[in-house]
Phi, psi and omega in degrees: 000129182287129179275132181289138177285126180295149179292156177293156179295151181291134176279351181255141176284166174291158176233116184056036178080007183251130179292149171291159177282134176247132178238126176260130179281119185302140179290338183278348182266160180216073178274160178290315183226161174299320181303314182299319180295314183295321179300316181287316186288317187273339179045051187276355181109159184302120173081355184293310181296317178300319179296320179292320178296315181297330181272000180073026184272349177250124187234162176264188185298336179274354183090002180280137179300140176273128181269166181300327185262013180298125182295138179296129179238109180305133180087355180290149176248142172229156183229152172198160176268130175288154176283119185288137179290161177278098187262143174287128181284131175281118191276038179228141184280156168266121184262130176276120180271325183203146177209133169221194184285354182246321187224159170230129174251121184241152177256103186278137176280164172301154174078354181256124178292145182290308183230159180306129183196132178060235182270000179256107186241289180279331181272068180222160180298318182297311181297319179299313183293323178303318179285316184297320183261354184056049178234085183299334183280355185302136177221162182267139176275337180199183182226152167248149174305151179303322184277350180265136177261165172130197192280134177227138179263127177243150184250134183281316186255125184299327181289345179259357187301319182299323181295321180283322178296329178296331177301317180286319179299320183267009176059044178258012176248129176266116182249129178243131180243161175228144181217153171246129184208171178302153177262128177237105183296343180272353182277120182278116179226154004282160175205159175252124181261129177233133178199174175257122182245133176232147173229117184269146179303133180092349180260134180288323186254147171273168180210156177272139179228165177287136179150181180300127181301137174236005182223134182220129182222140174263127182243125180229142176271123179270312179193163177218155179214113183060236183268001182249155178215156176249130186239148168258129183239131179236108178277128176267346177229180187228046177287152179303127177061024187306309183294323180293319179295315183292320178294320178296319180296333178279356180089011179230068181299144182297135181299138179084007182279118182276358184244332185233134009279344178228151179286120181265180176299142180299147179291134179297137179303130180089358178267104183253020177281158174047062177295154175305129185271061178228130185225128172282092191285317185224155181217123184225131181195162172259124183299122183289346180263313184264340182081000180283136176271128183243146167219122182242147181228130178289144176261005180293155180240135176278113191291337178292344176263315184284326181210074188299319182298321178295316180295317183284339185289000000 
């Protein structure tokens, strides 16, 4: 099997913790100029690419600006910084729980995206930590939903990232979650829920369908008070929104969930009230590089349990 040649290092530094965009010119194409290819491929709008080229904002591997008449070279790489969107700042800190020369374990707040995605670019846990810790090479080993708070593992050295990501792929990480949801005295717990979950492109919510189960979750009742209860959730698989789907299917949807059991009106930008009451409470694994066994626990508190009136208000 042919090993892919890694791309050359970026000649541009990060900006606000965000990597520049890298574009590889396909070997199968034969354009007259780099400019012609970029105009067609990026569809950036009338005059945008020409303006960037004239301003020297698109560079080659040596860091030299690419000119409008630069001849197309199959396999060539070019870099540029995307224009960052005007993002609403999430007014909660990312807390570092642990750091060594290989990994960083951070406690992510609700409403903050883990890694750049869609309209969330600089206002992400990864970009913040790169700037906060001055570790430009930092990368994420996995992701948490934007609305879910809790522990996330980040990797310091890019060459070691695959080893840590393999822990999650091979299910060698024990993840423990906590949730606040309605209390149903008729619901028999603990139990393991198994179902087939699919999430289709363009759909906000995932759904259960008939078929071979691909999602498995352990649901346990920790304590209850009146109509509310605190649950321990253990996902054995990693389907999108798995815990949220399973809790909803049991008739006890997680408090603050805008998607389950039904998709509600989108949360207004800048409205940080009533966060989803789901927390990635613990993370346990054996470090594939050092061999050290780690177990980390979040100190965050789910406010619908500790101060429900404040959360609901």
